[in-house]
N, C-alpha and C positions, 0 to 999 in steps of 0.2 A: 504494500499499499504506499503510495507516495505521500509526501508531507501535505500537499493541498487537500487530498482526500481526508486525511486525519483532521486537519483544521476544519474542513467543512462539516465533518461528522461531529466534532466537539461543539461547533457553533450551533448545529441543528439540535443536538441534545441539550445544550444550555438554553436555547430558545424554547424547547419543549418543557424543560423544567420550570422556566419563568411562567410560561402559559399555564402549566398545571398549578403553580402556586397562586396565580391570579384567579383561576377557576375555583380553587379550594377556598380562597378568601371570599369570593362571591357566594359560595355555598354557605359558608359560616355566617355571612351577613344576612342572607335570606333565612337561615335557621333562626337567627336572633330575632328577625322581624316576625316570624311565625310565633316564636315563644312570647314576644311582647303582645302580639294580638290575642293569643290564648289567654294571657294574663288580663288584658282588657276585657275580654268576654267574661272571664271569671269574676272580675270585680263588678261588672255590670249586673251579672246574675246575683251575686252576693247582695249588692245594694237593693236590688229589686225584691229579694226574698228574705232579707235579714230579719224582718219583723213578722214573718210567718207566710204561709201560703205555698211553700215549697213541698215537693213530694218527699217521702220519707228518707230516701237516699241522699238527696240534696240537702235536706234539713240537717242531717247528721254531719255533713261536711261543713255546713254553715256554723253549727254548734262548735265544731273543732276549731274553726277560724276564730270565733268569738273567744273561746278559751285561750287560744294562743295569744290573741291581742291582749287579753287581760293579764296573762303572764308577762308579756312584753311591758305592759304598763307598770306592773309591779316591780320588774327588774329595773326599769328606768327611774322609778321613784326611789328604789334602794340605792342606785348609783348616785342620784342627786343628793340623797341623805348623806351618803359617805363623803361626797365632795364637800358638803357643807360642814362636815365635822373636821376637815383638815384645816 
């Protein structure tokens, strides 16, 4: 194999690697967009049914979210209390 063919092969492979990296980046970006939209849907459903009216399965998940939010609030209050003691 002559030097020119080797250089052309290396350039081609490097170009392909760059293109693959760009495509993987686009895939990652789109997956993030899908995840964000799933989250928006979840938040909308939560807000709609947080005070009741959801089916049993959804109501259980909403109760779990409410419990988690309460725990987060308690933890934040404990953090604030500790900071005030210093």
